[in-house]
N, C-alpha and C positions, 0 to 999 in steps of 0.2 A: 559565479559565485564561486569563492574561496574555498577550498577545503583545508581541512586538520590532518587527516590520516589517509596516505594511501596504504590501501590490504593488496598484499602479495600473496599469489599461491599457486600452487598447481590446480589445475585442471581437477584431476580425481577426489583434489579436497573441498571441492567449490560448496558442499555443504556446510562445512562447519566456517568458510571465510564468511557465506551468507549470515551464520547465525552469528559471528564475529559483528560483520557490519551493523546489524539490526541492533544487537545489545550497544553500540557505540553510539548509534543515532538514535536511542531511545533516551540516552542520557545528553543528547545535546551536540554530540562530535558529528562533527561533517567529515564524511566519507568519500572517499572516492576508493569504487571498484569494479573490473572488468567482468563482464561487458557491458554492465548496467549502464555507466558514464561513459562512454564512448560514444559522441556523437554520431548520428547517421550522416554517413558519408566521408567521415576523417578515417585518416590512417590510422590502425591500430596502434602502432609503436609511434607514430606522433603526439597521439592523446595521451600515451602512457608517459614519455618523457615529460611533457606539459603538466600533468598530475603532478610526476616527483617534485618536480620544480615547485609547485605550489605549495606543495604539503609539509609539514615540520616535523612527522612522526610516521612511519612505515610498521605496521604490524603485519609481521613474518609467519604466514600459517607454514610452520614445519614439518615435517615427515620422512617418508624413506621417498616420498614421491617429489618432494621438493630436491632433494638429491638428483632425481632422476632430470630437474626441468632447467634447460637452458636457459629458457625464459625467465624465470624466476632469478636464475643466477645475474643476469645481464639488470635487472630490476634491482637487486639488492646494492650492485655497482655502483649502479646511478645515484642511488639513493647513498651510499657513503660520500662519494663526490659531491654532492650537494650537501652534505652536512647535517641529513636528517639523522634523528634520534631512532634506532632500529631496535621492536622489541620482539622478537623470536617465540612465538607462542607453539610452543612441543606439544602436539598431539601423538607422536609415538616415540617410543624411548630408541631412539637411531639418535646417532653422531652426524655432523654435516660432514660433507665432501671437503678435502684441503681446499679447493678454491671458494667455498663458501665461508670455513672456517678461517680462512686469512680475513676475510670482513668481519665476522660476528663472533670470534672467538673470547672477545673481552665485554660482548654487555651482557645486560644480565638476561636470562632466560626464563619464561615463565611457563610453567610445566601444566599441560592439561591432560595428561595420560590417565591418570582415576576419574571413574565417575564420583558425583553427578558433573556434567558437561557447566552447568550453571553458574555453578560457583567459581570455576574458572573465569567464566565469562564475565563476571561481576568484576572479580579481582583484575583482569584486564582492564576494565571500564575503570577503575577509579584508578589505575595505576597511566593510563593514558589522560586522564583528566588534570591529574598532578603533576605533568610533563610538559603537557600546553601551557603555555605563559598566560596567564588568569587575564593578563590585559584583551588577549584577543579572543579568549574563548565567549561564546555567545552567551548574552543575557537570557535568555529564556529555552528551556529544553525545545531543539526541533527534531519534530518524530520525522522522518523520510517515510517516503512508500518505500513498500520492499523493491527489488530488481524488478519482478516485475506482478502487479497486485492480482490476488485470483479474480479471473472474471464475473466471478456472480459470490456478494459473502453479505444484528438490530441495531437499528441507532441507537448510541451512547445517551441515556437519560439524563440530563443536569437536572438536579435536584437544588433549587432555591433554598438557602435559608430561610426559617421560620421564623420571624420579628414578630414581639410581642404586640398587641393591636392596641391602638390609642385612639381616644376620642376626637375626633377633629372638631375644632369651631365652626360658629356660624361662615365665616369667612371664606375658611377652609372647603367646606361644603360647597360654597358657591363656585368654588376656582375648581374645583373636582369637577362638579356638574358641569362646565364649561369645557375642561379638557376631556371628559367624558364624551361630551356632544364633537367636541373637534376630531378626536380620534373615531367616534362612531362616521363622521362625513368622510375623514380620509381613509379609512377603510371600505368605505361603499366607494370610492372614486378608484381604490387600487382595484377592488372588484371588480367592476366594471371593464376597468383598462387589463388586467390580468385575464377576464373570461368571458369579454364581448367577443361572442363567438359565431353570431346569428350568421355574418358575412367575414368570415375571415378565410383569409385564402389558403388557407392549411386545409380545411376541413375535403373532403375524399377520399379517395382510395391510393394507397402506395404500396410501392410493389419496392420491398428491405433489399437490402444487399446479401441477404441469406434466402432468397427467394421466398419468402412468407411473406403476405395480403396484411397490411394493416389499414385499417377502416378507422379513419379519425372523423368524429361526429359533431355536430353543432353544438352539444351540449357538455363539452369538455371530456367526454368519455371518447375512448378507443380500443379496439380490439385486435389483437395478433393472434388467428387460430381460434384457442380456446382462452386465451391470458387477457384480462382485464386492465387499461391503465388510462391515465388521468393526461390530460396536456393541459398547459398553460402558455400563454404569449407573456415575455420577460422582456421583451426590448421592441416594441414596435416599431423604432426607426432603422435597425439592423435587423427587424426580421428574425427574430432569435425564441427560439419555444423550449421548454421542457416538458419531456416525456416519463413518468414515472409509473415505473412496473412493479410487480409483485414481489415479494421478497423471494429469493432463490433459497432453495432447502435441499442442500447436498444430503443423499441419503447413503450413508459412506458404512463399510464394513471393516471390522478389525481384523488381521490376521489372527491366525492361532497363536503363534508367536507374540503379538502385540507390538511385531516390528513396522508394519504396513496398514495404510489406509486404503481403500478405493472404493467406487462409487460413480453415482450422476445425480444430476437433477432435476428439475421438471422441464427446463430449458433445454434439454437432451446433450448437456454437458457433461462429459465425464470427468473426474476427478482421481489422483491418486497422491500418497504422501509418503513418506520414509520418516519414522523417527530418528529425532534427533539426541534427546534426552527427555525424560519423562518418568510420572510413577505408576499407578494402578489406573487400567482402563486406555480411557484415551487422554487423561491429561499426560501435558507435556510440550515438548517443542517437535515443530514439525517440519519437516522441509517437502514444501509443495511441489506439485508436477511442474509449476511453469517460476520455479525457482525463489518463490518467496517462503519468508519463514513465518509460520504460524504459533503462536502460544495459545494453549488449549488449557483454562484454569480450573481449577475444582468447584468454583464459586458458579459455575454454569458460563462462563462468557468465555471469548476468545475474540486474538485481533492478528490481523495481520497488517503492520505497521499503524498507519490512522484508522485501518477498516476495522470496526470492531463488532462482532457478532456474538452469537448464544448458540447452546449445543444443549442436546438431551439425551438421554438414552444409558445404557447399559452392557454390560455383556462383549455383544460383539455387534452388535448394530445402535447407530447412530445418527442423530438427525443434525447439521451445523446449517443454521441458518445466517445469513449475511444481509447487509443493509439493503433496500429497495434500488435497483439499478435505476439511475436518472440520466437519462440521455438529453444533451443539452445539443441542440440544433440548430441552423440555420437556412431559411428558405431562400433558394436562389431567386435573381429578380426576374428571370423567367416565369417564377413560379411552378416548375417543372422539376425540381429534383433538391434534396434536403443532404446536407452534411453536418456531422458531428461526432461524436462521441460521449461515452459517461465515464462516471469516475473511476471507472477498474480500467481504464486506457482502452476501452472495446472502441473501436470506431464503428460510427452508425452511419449510413447512406439510404438513399430511398429516391426512386423515381415515379412520377406521378401515373397511373393508371386512370382507363375511360371508366372504370366500373369495379366492384369490388364481387363481380362475380353473380350478384343478384339479378 
């Protein structure tokens, strides 16, 4: 996939760069940012050069740290040589060094020195969208995953419009009855395919990669320690299964100054976050421990890229509830191992045990 914008930043300003990336991608702008978009096994420098050649705009996160970065200077020089439009996004009231000033002295700066940061991010997004050729703009907004989605985050509920009722005719009733019967039969067939558990090869005891024993039973249920789950066969030809686990709940504590969050969930995963911007309490934009940008809103909702959750609480104690983890795994041909991952990017693996210690 091609990219629209290359985000250049010094390492100490990664929090702001991630916020820029998240806001642009929410508006449908395809961004390249390191280290997220450096393919595994590829040279870091080679990946940067190729990305700059693909992009049409460079957003330069500018601060005193930028002046001290030789890598950023090389990226800017490369961008100028390839004709990219450069937008300096200044987050500190400092002037560029002579080497940088040579390349960016004549371009328009966007100052993001005064709070709130959200206002400057919105203006930056509008500026970038105006600059990008409309003929190449994406038809629909593309919401990309954050640099690294939270390991664990309630599903969004789509509410269909309510249409005024109409009284069906006799012929319509007959067709509705036939369609309902077909749907019932089709649904029954799907249920039998997805829940044929009596002789399914996945039934049994498994040792997960985190050394937890998982008991997979014939009735479609499963247990890992005290956590109940459900499993379903989704592709009988390729032996692909879905495992669904309970919603992860982060119990988080807001620091006295309101600048940091820390806590853990029921699965034993710890979390921490640093505030980027926001209002009272927990509301605002946060830089998560794994690089994700999490937007926590006053209406009780939150999101990290496409992952949508909800929150509750007040004062210093909060609960952050994320969507149920759904593992998609494939059973090996010898039926002795499982491999896959979930929607959070967490890998899943298991090996068969003789029994579950019963």
